[in-house]
C-alpha positions as CSV (number, residue, x, y, z in Angstrom):
1,M,112.1,97.6,167.5
2,K,108.8,99.4,167.0
3,R,110.4,101.8,164.5
4,K,111.9,98.8,162.6
5,S,108.5,97.1,162.6
6,K,106.8,100.2,161.2
7,N,109.5,100.6,158.5
8,H,109.2,96.9,157.6
9,F,105.4,97.2,157.4
10,L,105.7,100.3,155.2
11,I,108.1,98.6,152.8
12,V,105.8,95.6,152.5
13,S,102.8,97.8,151.9
14,I,104.6,99.7,149.2
15,F,105.6,96.5,147.4
16,F,102.1,95.1,147.8
17,C,100.6,98.2,146.3
18,L,103.1,98.1,143.4
19,G,102.3,94.5,142.9
20,L,98.6,95.2,142.7
21,S,99.2,98.0,140.2
22,V,101.3,95.7,138.0
23,I,98.7,92.9,138.2
24,S,95.9,95.4,137.4
25,S,97.7,96.8,134.4
26,F,98.5,93.3,133.1
27,S,94.9,92.2,133.5
28,Q,93.7,95.3,131.7
29,E,96.2,94.5,128.8
30,I,95.0,90.9,128.6
31,E,91.4,92.1,128.5
32,E,92.2,94.7,125.8
33,N,94.0,92.0,123.7
34,H,91.2,89.6,124.1
35,G,88.7,92.3,122.9
36,L,90.9,93.0,119.9
37,D,91.3,89.3,119.1
38,E,87.5,88.8,119.2
39,K,86.9,91.8,116.9
40,V,89.5,90.7,114.4
41,L,88.2,87.1,114.4
42,N,84.6,88.3,113.9
43,F,85.7,90.5,111.0
44,L,87.7,87.7,109.3
45,T,84.8,85.3,109.8
46,S,82.3,87.7,108.3
47,Q,84.6,88.2,105.3
48,R,85.5,84.6,104.7
49,G,85.0,83.7,101.1
50,K,84.3,87.3,100.1
51,W,87.9,88.6,99.5
52,K,88.4,89.6,95.8
53,D,90.9,91.8,94.0
54,L,93.7,89.2,94.2
55,N,93.8,89.1,98.0
56,V,95.8,86.2,99.5
57,P,93.9,83.0,100.6
58,R,93.2,82.7,104.3
59,A,95.8,79.9,104.6
60,D,98.5,82.3,103.4
61,G,97.4,85.0,105.8
62,K,97.8,82.6,108.6
63,V,101.3,81.8,107.5
64,L,102.3,85.5,107.6
65,Y,100.7,85.8,111.1
66,D,102.6,82.8,112.4
67,L,105.9,84.0,111.1
68,I,105.6,87.4,112.8
69,I,104.5,85.9,116.1
70,K,107.2,83.2,116.1
71,N,110.0,85.7,115.4
72,D,108.7,88.6,117.4
73,Y,108.9,90.9,114.4
74,K,107.9,94.6,114.9
75,R,108.7,96.6,111.8
76,A,106.9,95.3,108.8
77,L,106.4,96.4,105.2
78,E,103.9,95.2,102.7
79,I,103.8,96.0,99.0
80,G,100.4,95.4,97.5
81,T,97.7,96.0,100.1
82,S,94.8,95.3,97.7
83,T,91.7,95.6,100.0
84,G,93.6,94.5,103.1
85,H,93.3,90.7,103.7
86,S,97.0,90.0,104.1
87,A,97.5,93.3,106.0
88,T,94.8,92.3,108.5
89,W,96.7,89.1,109.4
90,I,100.1,90.9,109.5
91,A,98.8,93.8,111.7
92,W,96.9,91.4,114.0
93,A,100.2,89.6,114.7
94,L,102.0,93.0,115.1
95,S,99.4,94.0,117.7
96,K,100.8,91.2,119.8
97,T,104.5,92.0,119.3
98,G,104.1,95.7,119.7
99,G,104.9,96.5,116.1
100,K,103.4,98.4,113.2
101,L,102.9,97.8,109.4
102,I,103.6,100.1,106.5
103,T,101.5,98.9,103.6
104,I,101.5,100.4,100.0
105,E,98.7,100.3,97.5
106,I,98.7,102.0,94.1
107,N,94.9,101.7,93.3
108,E,92.8,104.3,95.1
109,T,89.6,102.3,95.1
110,R,91.3,99.3,96.7
111,Y,93.1,101.6,99.1
112,R,89.9,103.2,100.4
113,K,88.3,99.7,100.8
114,A,91.4,98.6,102.7
115,L,91.1,101.6,105.1
116,A,87.5,100.7,105.8
117,N,88.4,97.1,106.4
118,F,91.2,98.0,108.9
119,E,88.7,100.2,110.8
120,R,86.2,97.3,110.9
121,A,88.8,94.9,112.1
122,G,90.0,97.3,114.8
123,L,93.5,97.4,113.5
124,S,93.9,100.9,112.2
125,D,96.3,101.9,115.0
126,Y,98.8,99.2,113.8
127,I,98.8,100.1,110.1
128,D,100.3,103.0,108.2
129,A,98.5,102.6,104.9
130,R,99.9,104.6,102.0
131,L,98.4,105.3,98.6
132,A,101.5,105.4,96.3
133,D,103.4,103.8,93.5
134,A,105.8,101.4,95.3
135,H,108.4,102.0,92.5
136,D,108.7,105.5,93.7
137,L,108.1,105.1,97.4
138,V,110.2,102.1,98.3
139,P,113.5,103.7,97.5
140,Q,112.5,106.6,99.9
141,L,111.7,104.3,102.8
142,E,114.5,104.4,105.4
143,G,113.8,101.2,107.3
144,P,115.1,99.1,108.8
145,F,112.4,96.4,108.5
146,D,112.4,93.0,110.0
147,F,109.5,91.6,108.0
148,V,108.6,92.2,104.3
149,F,105.7,90.8,102.3
150,I,105.3,91.4,98.6
151,D,102.2,90.6,96.6
152,A,102.4,93.2,93.8
153,D,103.7,93.4,90.2
154,K,105.6,90.2,89.6
155,D,108.0,91.6,87.0
156,W,109.3,94.0,89.8
157,Y,109.9,91.3,92.4
158,T,113.6,91.2,91.8
159,N,113.8,95.0,91.9
160,Y,112.0,95.1,95.2
161,L,114.4,92.5,96.6
162,K,117.4,94.5,95.5
163,L,116.0,97.7,97.0
164,L,114.9,96.2,100.3
165,L,117.7,93.7,101.3
166,P,120.0,96.5,102.5
167,K,117.1,97.7,104.7
168,L,116.2,94.3,106.0
169,E,117.6,93.6,109.5
170,L,119.8,90.6,110.2
171,G,117.5,87.7,111.0
172,G,114.7,89.5,109.2
173,C,112.3,87.7,106.9
174,F,111.5,88.5,103.2
175,T,108.3,86.9,101.9
176,V,106.8,86.9,98.5
177,H,103.4,85.6,97.2
178,N,102.6,83.6,94.1
179,V,105.9,81.9,93.8
180,L,104.3,78.6,92.6
181,N,102.6,80.3,89.7
182,L,105.6,80.1,87.4
183,G,103.7,79.3,84.2
184,Y,101.7,82.5,83.8
185,M,103.3,85.2,86.0
186,R,106.3,86.8,84.3
187,G,109.1,87.7,86.6
188,V,108.5,85.1,89.3
189,E,111.1,82.6,88.0
190,E,113.7,85.3,87.5
191,F,113.1,86.5,91.1
192,L,113.5,83.0,92.5
193,D,116.7,82.4,90.5
194,Y,118.2,85.7,91.8
195,L,117.0,85.0,95.4
196,R,118.7,81.5,95.4
197,S,121.9,83.1,94.2
198,L,122.3,85.1,97.4
199,S,124.6,83.4,99.8
200,N,123.2,85.3,102.8
201,M,119.6,84.3,102.3
202,E,118.1,81.0,103.5
203,T,114.9,80.3,101.5
204,A,112.1,77.8,101.6
205,I,108.7,77.6,99.8
206,N,105.6,77.4,101.9
207,R,102.8,75.5,100.1
208,A,99.8,76.3,102.4
209,S,98.0,77.3,99.3
210,S,98.4,76.7,95.5
211,S,99.9,80.2,95.2
212,G,102.9,79.5,97.4
213,I,105.0,81.9,99.6
214,S,108.8,82.1,99.5
215,I,110.1,82.7,103.0
216,S,113.7,83.9,103.1
217,Y,115.7,84.8,106.2
218,K,118.7,87.2,106.1
219,R,121.5,85.2,107.8
220,S,124.4,87.5,107.2
221,I,125.0,91.1,106.1
222,S,127.1,90.4,103.0
223,G,125.9,88.4,100.0
224,S,125.9,88.5,96.3
225,Y,123.8,91.7,95.9
């Protein structure tokens, strides 16, 4: 009986120690996440109203953040970093899902500013920022991706869609900015017409801002492309 009691005590002690270890690790993770959240929020607050270079409005950044959190996306691609406002929202969400963002910018001045902004926001570890021409780089990217955001040359929107749909996972989300600006942005209407012709894509337009974001989910592998 004494031996059984000792064994039972030993087992209980081991599980108790393991439990404490898990709780400690979880508490540390919560503390680290809280610290990052505070840093990102402070950064975004300090930059509110200061974003130039055709960055997205704050409302649209929040839309992207919510989409990633809601769907637990982890492999994101952005075309058109500018100085990093949208990427900040995307990467912040990915810091919670365990994901990472590849973001592409063609202009070196904007690219350098974006890198500095990612550092200030504490999100550099969640972003693979690339200085490149997306026309050349996107065909080389292997994927797969589960989230794509495009805010770049509008007359190439349809081309980006054709290139990336085979690399978008089933259930993945393809989002595009400025889809309400049909009157003066050549290529947007053509893109929307092509997008709506795809039988495997379910599309809605988010109107959080006057720019608009098309949000399309890949519902099946085969379509019209």
